[in-house]
N, C-alpha and C positions, 0 to 999 in steps of 0.2 A: 249564412250568418243569422238571418232572423230565428231559425230552429235552435240553433245555439244558446241563444238569448232565452227563448222560451223554456227550454230545457233547464237553463239555469234557474229561472224563476220557477218552475215546479218543483225543482229540487229545495230550494229554499220555502217554498210553500208547504211542501211535504214535511220537510224536518220542523218547521214550526207547527205543524198540524200536530206531528207526534208528540211533541212536546208538551204543549198546550193541553192535549187529550189526556195525555199521563198524568200532568201535574192535576189538573182542575176535574179529572173524572175518574181516572183509574185509580191513581195514588188513594184518595181518599176512601173508595172503595175497599181497596187492599187493608188498608191501616183500620177499618172499621170492625174487622175480624179478630174475634179472641176464642182460641189462640191465633196468632196472627198468621197469615202466609205471605209468602215472599212474593216477590214481582214475577219470580221464574215460576213457581208453583201455578200462581193465575194463570200464567201462560199456557201452562201445560194442561191446566183446566179446561181453558177454553179451546184447546186445540183438540184435546178427547172429546168434549161437547159437540164441537162442531165437524169434526173430521171422522169421529169415531175412533174404536182401537186402533193404535199404531205399535211397531216395536221400539224398544228404546232408541236402536240406531235411528229410527224416522225420526224420532221426537228431536234427538240430539241435532240432526241435520237440518232440520226445520227450523230449531232454535240458534243454530250456528255455535253449539257447546260440543265440546268433546264427550265422548263416553263416559269419560271417568266422571265430569261434572254432572252430567246426567244421571249416574248411578246415585250418586250422594242426594240429588233433588228428588228421585223417585222413591228411595228408602224413608226418606223423611215423610212424604206423602202417603207412603204405603203404612209406617208406623201410626200416621194422623188418620189411617182408614179412609183416605180418601179416593185410593186407587186400589185395583187388584191385578196381578202379575199371572199370566198363565203362559204355560209352554204352546207354541205355536204347533199345531197337530200336524202338519206336513213338516216341521225342522223344529225337531226338540230343542236344540240348542238355540232357537231364537224364543225371547220374552216379548210376549204381548202386553202392553199396558192400556187397562181401559177403566172407566170410572167407575168407582163402587157406588152403592146405593148413596152413601153419604156424601161421597163426590158429586154425585148428580143433583142432591139437594143442595149443597153449596153452590153448585152451578146455577141452579134455577134461582136461587135467592142472589146471586151476583147479578144475572140477568135483570131480575125485578128490580134491584135497586139501581142498576144502570138505566132501566128504562125510565124510571122516576125521575133519574137526574137529568136525562136527556129532555124528557117533556118538560121539565121546569126551563131549561136553557131554549128549546125550540118554539115553546109556546107563544114567541114574538113574531115567528115567521108564519107567512100564509101558506096555503095548501101549495100553490105553485111554486115556492121558494123551496119547500120541502121535497116536493118532486125534482125540482133540479138538483138538488144536493144527492138524492138518491140515485138518480141517474148518473151523475158525475162521479160518484162512489162507485158504482157498478162499472163504469168504463174504466176507472181507475184502477179497480180489482183486476179488470180482465187484461189491462196492458202490463200490469206489474207481475201477473200469474203465467206470464207467456213463458214456454220454455225458449231458452235461448239458442 
């Protein structure tokens, strides 16, 4: 019974964290770009920046979107010069998506702005609190990323 109660509290805390992070940090970042990028394009940029080139199917699967939805997102990103499409050398039917130089520059700018935003918020915390937050986030990531 105790574990169920903690799981419910973790669920609520995780949902609140995602909502507050999107509202207070991510949304202001996204809306500051002109021409603007959508939140889905933002997610694709970060995924490619941190995980490297992926197939369109892998990106769609990781974002819980259909291939048709992902095709439209990738098309707009390609038109904006943010990504490059290449054929997989092992399977010509498979399209690999990677950041273009412009996409990498934008991602670097997003990261710099994100760090500035976090710094102003986290300056109030001491080193021990920051280390605790980092350790907790790493643990959470490990638990959430486990294959079921």
